[in-house]
FIKOLZA-1660 file (N, C-alpha, C; in steps of 0.1 Angstrom, whole numbers, plus 5000, padded with zeros to 4 digits):
% residues 206
   i   px   py   pz ch aa at
   1 0475 8539 0497  A  M  N
   1 0462 8553 0496  A  M CA
   1 0456 8549 0486  A  M  C
   2 0442 8548 0485  A  S  N
   2 0433 8551 0475  A  S CA
   2 0432 8560 0463  A  S  C
   3 0427 8556 0455  A  E  N
   3 0428 8568 0448  A  E CA
   3 0417 8578 0450  A  E  C
   4 0410 8578 0457  A  G  N
   4 0394 8588 0464  A  G CA
   4 0406 8600 0471  A  G  C
   5 0416 8592 0482  A  K  N
   5 0426 8599 0491  A  K CA
   5 0435 8606 0487  A  K  C
   6 0440 8600 0467  A  I  N
   6 0446 8608 0464  A  I CA
   6 0449 8622 0462  A  I  C
   7 0432 8620 0450  A  N  N
   7 0428 8628 0449  A  N CA
   7 0425 8642 0458  A  N  C
   8 0421 8638 0466  A  K  N
   8 0416 8649 0474  A  K CA
   8 0429 8656 0483  A  K  C
   9 0443 8644 0489  A  S  N
   9 0452 8655 0491  A  S CA
   9 0456 8662 0479  A  S  C
  10 0457 8658 0463  A  A  N
  10 0459 8667 0453  A  A CA
  10 0455 8681 0451  A  A  C
  11 0442 8681 0454  A  R  N
  11 0430 8689 0457  A  R CA
  11 0437 8700 0464  A  R  C
  12 0437 8696 0477  A  K  N
  12 0437 8705 0493  A  K CA
  12 0453 8709 0490  A  K  C
  13 0462 8698 0481  A  A  N
  13 0476 8707 0480  A  A CA
  13 0478 8721 0470  A  A  C
  14 0471 8716 0458  A  E  N
  14 0467 8728 0448  A  E CA
  14 0455 8741 0451  A  E  C
  15 0449 8738 0465  A  S  N
  15 0445 8749 0472  A  S CA
  15 0454 8755 0479  A  S  C
  16 0463 8754 0486  A  V  N
  16 0468 8761 0494  A  V CA
  16 0478 8766 0487  A  V  C
  17 0484 8760 0471  A  S  N
  17 0497 8767 0468  A  S CA
  17 0484 8780 0458  A  S  C
  18 0476 8777 0451  A  N  N
  18 0467 8791 0448  A  N CA
  18 0466 8797 0457  A  N  C
  19 0458 8793 0469  A  D  N
  19 0461 8806 0481  A  D CA
  19 0477 8815 0485  A  D  C
  20 0486 8807 0476  A  L  N
  20 0498 8817 0481  A  L CA
  20 0505 8821 0474  A  L  C
  21 0492 8823 0463  A  T  N
  21 0494 8830 0453  A  T CA
  21 0495 8850 0449  A  T  C
  22 0505 8851 0447  A  A  N
  22 0499 8871 0446  A  A CA
  22 0513 8878 0438  A  A  C
  23 0514 8892 0438  A  G  N
  23 0524 8900 0427  A  G CA
  23 0537 8895 0430  A  G  C
  24 0547 8902 0419  A  E  N
  24 0561 8900 0423  A  E CA
  24 0565 8907 0433  A  E  C
  25 0571 8904 0443  A  S  N
  25 0582 8907 0448  A  S CA
  25 0589 8920 0448  A  S  C
  26 0595 8928 0452  A  F  N
  26 0607 8937 0450  A  F CA
  26 0613 8945 0463  A  F  C
  27 0615 8932 0464  A  L  N
  27 0621 8938 0484  A  L CA
  27 0636 8941 0481  A  L  C
  28 0645 8937 0469  A  G  N
  28 0652 8944 0468  A  G CA
  28 0654 8961 0466  A  G  C
  29 0643 8965 0461  A  E  N
  29 0646 8975 0459  A  E CA
  29 0641 8984 0469  A  E  C
  30 0633 8973 0479  A  R  N
  30 0629 8978 0491  A  R CA
  30 0640 8986 0501  A  R  C
  31 0650 8977 0503  A  I  N
  31 0661 8977 0509  A  I CA
  31 0672 8987 0505  A  I  C
  32 0672 8986 0491  A  R  N
  32 0678 8999 0487  A  R CA
  32 0674 9014 0485  A  R  C
  33 0663 9012 0485  A  G  N
  33 0656 9026 0487  A  G CA
  33 0657 9033 0497  A  G  C
  34 0653 9023 0508  A  L  N
  34 0657 9029 0525  A  L CA
  34 0669 9031 0527  A  L  C
  35 0681 9023 0526  A  R  N
  35 0695 9021 0526  A  R CA
  35 0697 9038 0518  A  R  C
  36 0694 9044 0507  A  K  N
  36 0695 9055 0507  A  K CA
  36 0691 9067 0510  A  K  C
  37 0677 9065 0511  A  R  N
  37 0671 9078 0519  A  R CA
  37 0678 9079 0531  A  R  C
  38 0685 9069 0536  A  Q  N
  38 0691 9072 0553  A  Q CA
  38 0705 9074 0549  A  Q  C
  39 0709 9076 0541  A  G  N
  39 0722 9084 0539  A  G CA
  39 0734 9074 0537  A  G  C
  40 0729 9057 0536  A  L  N
  40 0741 9049 0544  A  L CA
  40 0750 9045 0529  A  L  C
  41 0759 9041 0529  A  T  N
  41 0763 9029 0519  A  T CA
  41 0764 9020 0520  A  T  C
  42 0767 9009 0510  A  L  N
  42 0767 8998 0514  A  L CA
  42 0778 8995 0525  A  L  C
  43 0786 8995 0525  A  A  N
  43 0795 8993 0533  A  A CA
  43 0796 8994 0544  A  A  C
  44 0785 9007 0554  A  E  N
  44 0782 9009 0560  A  E CA
  44 0768 9005 0570  A  E  C
  45 0763 9002 0558  A  L  N
  45 0751 8991 0563  A  L CA
  45 0757 8978 0561  A  L  C
  46 0762 8973 0554  A  A  N
  46 0773 8963 0557  A  A CA
  46 0781 8958 0572  A  A  C
  47 0788 8972 0576  A  R  N
  47 0791 8969 0593  A  R CA
  47 0780 8967 0600  A  R  C
  48 0774 8973 0599  A  L  N
  48 0760 8975 0612  A  L CA
  48 0753 8965 0615  A  L  C
  49 0753 8958 0603  A  S  N
  49 0743 8943 0602  A  S CA
  49 0755 8931 0603  A  S  C
  50 0766 8934 0603  A  Q  N
  50 0777 8928 0600  A  Q CA
  50 0776 8912 0588  A  Q  C
  51 0768 8920 0579  A  L  N
  51 0764 8915 0569  A  L CA
  51 0779 8917 0559  A  L  C
  52 0782 8908 0545  A  S  N
  52 0790 8911 0541  A  S CA
  52 0788 8926 0527  A  S  C
  53 0798 8934 0521  A  V  N
  53 0790 8943 0511  A  V CA
  53 0784 8932 0501  A  V  C
  54 0792 8922 0495  A  G  N
  54 0787 8915 0486  A  G CA
  54 0777 8909 0484  A  G  C
  55 0772 8903 0497  A  Y  N
  55 0761 8897 0499  A  Y CA
  55 0742 8910 0499  A  Y  C
  56 0749 8920 0505  A  I  N
  56 0737 8927 0509  A  I CA
  56 0730 8930 0489  A  I  C
  57 0743 8939 0486  A  S  N
  57 0745 8940 0472  A  S CA
  57 0738 8929 0462  A  S  C
  58 0742 8918 0465  A  Q  N
  58 0731 8905 0459  A  Q CA
  58 0716 8909 0462  A  Q  C
  59 0709 8910 0476  A  L  N
  59 0699 8916 0480  A  L CA
  59 0696 8922 0473  A  L  C
  60 0699 8934 0473  A  E  N
  60 0692 8945 0465  A  E CA
  60 0694 8942 0451  A  E  C
  61 0698 8938 0447  A  R  N
  61 0698 8933 0433  A  R CA
  61 0685 8922 0431  A  R  C
  62 0680 8917 0442  A  D  N
  62 0677 8904 0438  A  D CA
  62 0682 8893 0432  A  D  C
  63 0691 8890 0436  A  L  N
  63 0705 8881 0432  A  L CA
  63 0703 8869 0440  A  L  C
  64 0695 8872 0454  A  S  N
  64 0697 8863 0468  A  S CA
  64 0684 8866 0475  A  S  C
  65 0679 8857 0479  A  R  N
  65 0671 8863 0493  A  R CA
  65 0674 8858 0505  A  R  C
  66 0666 8868 0516  A  P  N
  66 0674 8869 0529  A  P CA
  66 0665 8856 0538  A  P  C
  67 0672 8853 0550  A  S  N
  67 0664 8849 0560  A  S CA
  67 0661 8856 0564  A  S  C
  68 0653 8850 0575  A  V  N
  68 0642 8857 0584  A  V CA
  68 0650 8864 0593  A  V  C
  69 0661 8853 0599  A  D  N
  69 0670 8865 0609  A  D CA
  69 0679 8876 0601  A  D  C
  70 0683 8872 0584  A  T  N
  70 0693 8883 0582  A  T CA
  70 0681 8894 0579  A  T  C
  71 0666 8893 0572  A  L  N
  71 0660 8909 0575  A  L CA
  71 0653 8914 0586  A  L  C
  72 0658 8903 0592  A  L  N
  72 0653 8912 0611  A  L CA
  72 0667 8921 0613  A  L  C
  73 0680 8914 0611  A  R  N
  73 0686 8922 0611  A  R CA
  73 0690 8938 0604  A  R  C
  74 0690 8933 0592  A  I  N
  74 0687 8947 0580  A  I CA
  74 0678 8957 0590  A  I  C
  75 0663 8947 0594  A  G  N
  75 0653 8960 0595  A  G CA
  75 0656 8969 0606  A  G  C
  76 0664 8961 0617  A  R  N
  76 0663 8969 0628  A  R CA
  76 0679 8976 0625  A  R  C
  77 0688 8976 0615  A  C  N
  77 0697 8988 0615  A  C CA
  77 0694 9002 0608  A  C  C
  78 0687 8997 0598  A  L  N
  78 0671 9005 0591  A  L CA
  78 0658 9008 0597  A  L  C
  79 0662 9009 0605  A  G  N
  79 0650 9016 0619  A  G CA
  79 0631 9011 0617  A  G  C
  80 0633 8999 0608  A  V  N
  80 0620 8993 0604  A  V CA
  80 0616 8981 0606  A  V  C
  81 0608 8972 0612  A  N  N
  81 0606 8961 0615  A  N CA
  81 0600 8953 0599  A  N  C
  82 0599 8945 0600  A  I  N
  82 0599 8929 0587  A  I CA
  82 0585 8939 0575  A  I  C
  83 0575 8941 0588  A  Q  N
  83 0565 8946 0574  A  Q CA
  83 0568 8955 0566  A  Q  C
  84 0573 8965 0574  A  W  N
  84 0581 8976 0561  A  W CA
  84 0584 8966 0545  A  W  C
  85 0587 8953 0546  A  F  N
  85 0598 8953 0537  A  F CA
  85 0588 8941 0523  A  F  C
  86 0572 8945 0534  A  F  N
  86 0566 8931 0523  A  F CA
  86 0562 8942 0509  A  F  C
  87 0562 8939 0502  A  S  N
  87 0558 8943 0489  A  S CA
  87 0557 8934 0476  A  S  C
  88 0549 8943 0466  A  T  N
  88 0546 8937 0455  A  T CA
  88 0541 8948 0444  A  T  C
  89 0540 8941 0433  A  K  N
  89 0539 8956 0419  A  K CA
  89 0520 8953 0419  A  K  C
  90 0518 8944 0430  A  S  N
  90 0503 8946 0423  A  S CA
  90 0494 8957 0428  A  S  C
  91 0482 8962 0417  A  E  N
  91 0477 8975 0424  A  E CA
  91 0465 8974 0433  A  E  C
  92 0460 8980 0437  A  V  N
  92 0455 8981 0444  A  V CA
  92 0440 8993 0444  A  V  C
  93 0429 8990 0443  A  S  N
  93 0419 9001 0443  A  S CA
  93 0419 9015 0450  A  S  C
  94 0417 9017 0444  A  E  N
  94 0415 9032 0459  A  E CA
  94 0400 9025 0465  A  E  C
  95 0388 9020 0463  A  A  N
  95 0382 9020 0471  A  A CA
  95 0386 9007 0482  A  A  C
  96 0392 8996 0482  A  D  N
  96 0402 8989 0490  A  D CA
  96 0413 8993 0496  A  D  C
  97 0416 9002 0494  A  A  N
  97 0430 9006 0499  A  A CA
  97 0425 9008 0516  A  A  C
  98 0437 9003 0523  A  G  N
  98 0433 9002 0539  A  G CA
  98 0422 9000 0541  A  G  C
  99 0417 8992 0538  A  Y  N
  99 0405 8982 0542  A  Y CA
  99 0405 8967 0537  A  Y  C
 100 0408 8964 0525  A  V  N
 100 0408 8952 0518  A  V CA
 100 0415 8949 0515  A  V  C
 101 0420 8934 0516  A  V  N
 101 0433 8926 0506  A  V CA
 101 0431 8915 0493  A  V  C
 102 0427 8920 0487  A  R  N
 102 0423 8908 0478  A  R CA
 102 0435 8903 0472  A  R  C
 103 0429 8888 0470  A  K  N
 103 0439 8872 0469  A  K CA
 103 0451 8876 0459  A  K  C
 104 0446 8885 0451  A  G  N
 104 0457 8891 0439  A  G CA
 104 0468 8897 0443  A  G  C
 105 0469 8904 0454  A  T  N
 105 0471 8924 0458  A  T CA
 105 0478 8913 0471  A  T  C
 106 0481 8907 0476  A  R  N
 106 0484 8903 0486  A  R CA
 106 0503 8910 0486  A  R  C
 107 0508 8912 0496  A  Q  N
 107 0519 8917 0498  A  Q CA
 107 0527 8906 0500  A  Q  C
 108 0545 8903 0499  A  N  N
 108 0545 8889 0502  A  N CA
 108 0560 8895 0501  A  N  C
 109 0568 8887 0507  A  I  N
 109 0582 8884 0507  A  I CA
 109 0591 8867 0511  A  I  C
 110 0592 8866 0497  A  H  N
 110 0600 8854 0501  A  H CA
 110 0614 8853 0506  A  H  C
 111 0617 8845 0513  A  Y  N
 111 0629 8843 0521  A  Y CA
 111 0638 8823 0512  A  Y  C
 112 0653 8824 0522  A  D  N
 112 0660 8817 0515  A  D CA
 112 0656 8805 0515  A  D  C
 113 0652 8802 0524  A  D  N
 113 0652 8783 0528  A  D CA
 113 0635 8783 0522  A  D  C
 114 0632 8790 0514  A  G  N
 114 0619 8783 0509  A  G CA
 114 0603 8792 0515  A  G  C
 115 0607 8800 0526  A  I  N
 115 0598 8799 0540  A  I CA
 115 0591 8813 0529  A  I  C
 116 0575 8813 0527  A  Y  N
 116 0569 8824 0520  A  Y CA
 116 0562 8830 0530  A  Y  C
 117 0558 8841 0531  A  D  N
 117 0551 8851 0542  A  D CA
 117 0543 8860 0529  A  D  C
 118 0529 8860 0535  A  Q  N
 118 0522 8867 0527  A  Q CA
 118 0510 8882 0539  A  Q  C
 119 0511 8892 0536  A  L  N
 119 0508 8900 0545  A  L CA
 119 0487 8901 0543  A  L  C
 120 0480 8895 0552  A  L  N
 120 0467 8901 0551  A  L CA
 120 0462 8907 0550  A  L  C
 121 0465 8921 0559  A  T  N
 121 0466 8931 0567  A  T CA
 121 0467 8942 0554  A  T  C
 122 0451 8953 0553  A  P  N
 122 0458 8964 0547  A  P CA
 122 0468 8971 0550  A  P  C
 123 0471 8978 0556  A  S  N
 123 0478 8992 0563  A  S CA
 123 0488 8986 0574  A  S  C
 124 0499 8990 0571  A  P  N
 124 0510 8991 0586  A  P CA
 124 0509 8996 0592  A  P  C
 125 0495 9007 0589  A  S  N
 125 0498 9020 0605  A  S CA
 125 0483 9014 0615  A  S  C
 126 0482 9003 0614  A  G  N
 126 0469 8997 0628  A  G CA
 126 0475 8991 0637  A  G  C
 127 0468 8984 0644  A  Q  N
 127 0477 8976 0654  A  Q CA
 127 0480 8964 0655  A  Q  C
 128 0474 8957 0643  A  I  N
 128 0472 8941 0646  A  I CA
 128 0478 8936 0632  A  I  C
 129 0484 8928 0630  A  E  N
 129 0485 8930 0618  A  E CA
 129 0483 8909 0615  A  E  C
 130 0480 8903 0601  A  M  N
 130 0475 8892 0604  A  M CA
 130 0486 8885 0588  A  M  C
 131 0493 8873 0592  A  V  N
 131 0505 8872 0579  A  V CA
 131 0502 8853 0579  A  V  C
 132 0501 8853 0564  A  H  N
 132 0495 8836 0560  A  H CA
 132 0510 8833 0554  A  H  C
 133 0519 8822 0561  A  S  N
 133 0530 8816 0559  A  S CA
 133 0532 8803 0555  A  S  C
 134 0539 8801 0546  A  R  N
 134 0546 8786 0541  A  R CA
 134 0552 8785 0547  A  R  C
 135 0558 8768 0547  A  F  N
 135 0568 8764 0552  A  F CA
 135 0575 8753 0541  A  F  C
 136 0582 8750 0533  A  P  N
 136 0585 8738 0525  A  P CA
 136 0592 8727 0535  A  P  C
 137 0589 8719 0535  A  P  N
 137 0593 8704 0540  A  P CA
 137 0608 8708 0547  A  P  C
 138 0612 8706 0559  A  G  N
 138 0626 8707 0562  A  G CA
 138 0630 8724 0566  A  G  C
 139 0622 8734 0563  A  A  N
 139 0622 8748 0561  A  A CA
 139 0622 8752 0578  A  A  C
 140 0637 8759 0581  A  Y  N
 140 0632 8762 0599  A  Y CA
 140 0638 8783 0596  A  Y  C
 141 0633 8784 0604  A  N  N
 141 0638 8794 0614  A  N CA
 141 0647 8792 0628  A  N  C
 142 0666 8790 0623  A  R  N
 142 0669 8782 0631  A  R CA
 142 0673 8788 0644  A  R  C
 143 0672 8807 0646  A  T  N
 143 0679 8817 0656  A  T CA
 143 0673 8817 0662  A  T  C
 144 0668 8823 0672  A  S  N
 144 0654 8822 0681  A  S CA
 144 0656 8841 0686  A  S  C
 145 0640 8848 0682  A  Y  N
 145 0649 8860 0682  A  Y CA
 145 0634 8867 0688  A  Y  C
 146 0634 8880 0694  A  T  N
 146 0623 8885 0704  A  T CA
 146 0620 8894 0694  A  T  C
 147 0607 8899 0700  A  H  N
 147 0607 8911 0699  A  H CA
 147 0589 8919 0704  A  H  C
 148 0585 8932 0705  A  E  N
 148 0576 8935 0715  A  E CA
 148 0562 8928 0706  A  E  C
 149 0560 8927 0716  A  G  N
 149 0543 8922 0709  A  G CA
 149 0539 8902 0718  A  G  C
 150 0526 8901 0712  A  E  N
 150 0519 8888 0714  A  E CA
 150 0522 8887 0703  A  E  C
 151 0521 8870 0699  A  E  N
 151 0513 8863 0682  A  E CA
 151 0500 8850 0687  A  E  C
 152 0494 8850 0682  A  V  N
 152 0489 8835 0677  A  V CA
 152 0486 8834 0664  A  V  C
 153 0488 8818 0665  A  G  N
 153 0488 8814 0647  A  G CA
 153 0480 8800 0648  A  G  C
 154 0477 8796 0641  A  Y  N
 154 0466 8785 0636  A  Y CA
 154 0474 8775 0621  A  Y  C
 155 0477 8762 0625  A  V  N
 155 0477 8758 0612  A  V CA
 155 0468 8751 0607  A  V  C
 156 0470 8756 0592  A  L  N
 156 0460 8753 0584  A  L CA
 156 0462 8739 0578  A  L  C
 157 0476 8737 0577  A  T  N
 157 0478 8720 0569  A  T CA
 157 0496 8720 0572  A  T  C
 158 0496 8702 0572  A  G  N
 158 0508 8700 0576  A  G CA
 158 0514 8702 0594  A  G  C
 159 0530 8697 0594  A  T  N
 159 0534 8696 0605  A  T CA
 159 0542 8707 0611  A  T  C
 160 0537 8717 0622  A  F  N
 160 0547 8729 0626  A  F CA
 160 0555 8723 0638  A  F  C
 161 0565 8733 0641  A  E  N
 161 0579 8729 0651  A  E CA
 161 0576 8743 0661  A  E  C
 162 0580 8742 0673  A  L  N
 162 0575 8757 0680  A  L CA
 162 0588 8756 0690  A  L  C
 163 0593 8762 0689  A  W  N
 163 0600 8767 0702  A  W CA
 163 0595 8780 0707  A  W  C
 164 0591 8782 0721  A  V  N
 164 0594 8792 0729  A  V CA
 164 0601 8793 0740  A  V  C
 165 0609 8794 0746  A  G  N
 165 0622 8796 0749  A  G CA
 165 0625 8784 0753  A  G  C
 166 0624 8776 0766  A  E  N
 166 0621 8762 0767  A  E CA
 166 0614 8753 0767  A  E  C
 167 0604 8764 0763  A  K  N
 167 0593 8747 0753  A  K CA
 167 0595 8744 0741  A  K  C
 168 0591 8731 0740  A  H  N
 168 0590 8728 0727  A  H CA
 168 0575 8720 0724  A  H  C
 169 0572 8727 0713  A  F  N
 169 0555 8721 0707  A  F CA
 169 0557 8716 0691  A  F  C
 170 0553 8707 0691  A  L  N
 170 0549 8698 0680  A  L CA
 170 0535 8696 0674  A  L  C
 171 0533 8701 0663  A  L  N
 171 0516 8711 0662  A  L CA
 171 0514 8706 0646  A  L  C
 172 0501 8702 0644  A  G  N
 172 0491 8695 0633  A  G CA
 172 0482 8703 0630  A  G  C
 173 0473 8698 0618  A  E  N
 173 0466 8706 0610  A  E CA
 173 0455 8705 0620  A  E  C
 174 0452 8722 0621  A  G  N
 174 0439 8723 0636  A  G CA
 174 0443 8726 0647  A  G  C
 175 0459 8727 0650  A  D  N
 175 0466 8732 0663  A  D CA
 175 0466 8744 0665  A  D  C
 176 0470 8753 0675  A  S  N
 176 0468 8767 0672  A  S CA
 176 0474 8769 0690  A  S  C
 177 0481 8780 0690  A  F  N
 177 0488 8784 0692  A  F CA
 177 0489 8800 0702  A  F  C
 178 0498 8803 0710  A  R  N
 178 0497 8820 0717  A  R CA
 178 0512 8823 0726  A  R  C
 179 0521 8834 0723  A  F  N
 179 0529 8833 0731  A  F CA
 179 0532 8850 0734  A  F  C
 180 0538 8853 0741  A  A  N
 180 0544 8873 0744  A  A CA
 180 0556 8865 0727  A  A  C
 181 0558 8876 0723  A  S  N
 181 0570 8878 0714  A  S CA
 181 0578 8881 0722  A  S  C
 182 0582 8884 0732  A  S  N
 182 0588 8890 0737  A  S CA
 182 0601 8879 0745  A  S  C
 183 0593 8865 0742  A  E  N
 183 0599 8849 0748  A  E CA
 183 0607 8852 0732  A  E  C
 184 0621 8844 0738  A  P  N
 184 0627 8835 0723  A  P CA
 184 0621 8826 0717  A  P  C
 185 0620 8827 0706  A  H  N
 185 0610 8821 0694  A  H CA
 185 0620 8819 0686  A  H  C
 186 0617 8804 0672  A  R  N
 186 0616 8800 0665  A  R CA
 186 0607 8786 0660  A  R  C
 187 0614 8787 0648  A  Y  N
 187 0598 8773 0642  A  Y CA
 187 0602 8769 0631  A  Y  C
 188 0594 8765 0627  A  G  N
 188 0599 8754 0611  A  G CA
 188 0586 8737 0609  A  G  C
 189 0589 8732 0598  A  N  N
 189 0582 8722 0593  A  N CA
 189 0589 8710 0594  A  N  C
 190 0591 8701 0603  A  P  N
 190 0595 8686 0603  A  P CA
 190 0590 8680 0594  A  P  C
 191 0580 8683 0588  A  G  N
 191 0572 8676 0579  A  G CA
 191 0576 8674 0562  A  G  C
 192 0569 8663 0555  A  E  N
 192 0571 8658 0544  A  E CA
 192 0565 8660 0528  A  E  C
 193 0558 8677 0536  A  A  N
 193 0550 8685 0528  A  A CA
 193 0548 8699 0537  A  A  C
 194 0547 8708 0529  A  D  N
 194 0547 8719 0529  A  D CA
 194 0533 8722 0541  A  D  C
 195 0540 8728 0552  A  A  N
 195 0535 8733 0563  A  A CA
 195 0528 8752 0563  A  A  C
 196 0519 8756 0570  A  V  N
 196 0510 8764 0561  A  V CA
 196 0503 8771 0575  A  V  C
 197 0506 8783 0579  A  V  N
 197 0506 8784 0593  A  V CA
 197 0498 8800 0591  A  V  C
 198 0487 8805 0595  A  L  N
 198 0481 8820 0600  A  L CA
 198 0485 8824 0609  A  L  C
 199 0489 8837 0611  A  W  N
 199 0495 8845 0621  A  W CA
 199 0490 8856 0626  A  W  C
 200 0484 8862 0640  A  V  N
 200 0481 8871 0639  A  V CA
 200 0487 8876 0652  A  V  C
 201 0499 8890 0649  A  I  N
 201 0505 8896 0657  A  I CA
 201 0500 8912 0661  A  I  C
 202 0502 8912 0675  A  T  N
 202 0501 8928 0675  A  T CA
 202 0509 8933 0687  A  T  C
 203 0516 8942 0689  A  P  N
 203 0511 8953 0676  A  P CA
 203 0521 8946 0667  A  P  C
 204 0520 8956 0652  A  P  N
 204 0531 8948 0640  A  P CA
 204 0538 8952 0640  A  P  C
 205 0544 8945 0650  A  T  N
 205 0564 8949 0646  A  T CA
 205 0568 8940 0645  A  T  C
 206 0565 8925 0638  A  Y  N
 206 0576 8917 0633  A  Y CA
 206 0584 8919 0614  A  Y  C
% end
């Protein structure tokens, strides 16, 4: 590969990395706070979610990160969707609140396999949500899941693998897709570089 192409690839990778910066997440605090408000003990949430008490305790103390499947399971037990867990310690100005999401104030979730989601829509009360996702090489959501709604996606960079029901797709930069969220779906990155995908989901039930 020529030096020019190497420099171009490096600049592109740096740009993708910069786009994924945001404030510090406090996912564990969100899980613990909601559990306590609902009057559930660690043991009760563990029983409902079929996870261990020790594992949930680690999540609440931010000593472990959940998989997408695990956070979906915990959310369903607590009566919320994943959007509820997006959080950062970033400050949002009064003028922007409910209308604008600045690059440095994006709410985010880090998962245990390195998948990193950022919420690009400013309010959970609307009928649509937009999510910016990064999948490191080899990162997969390996269990199919379903939920209400419809979603579309656009591959910004990298290689993205998608299963919808019995259908399988291998997508590259510039490819896009749409499917009913009620169809079982899973996805991941089979490539050797990060895959970055822009999702739009309606209603916001992810």
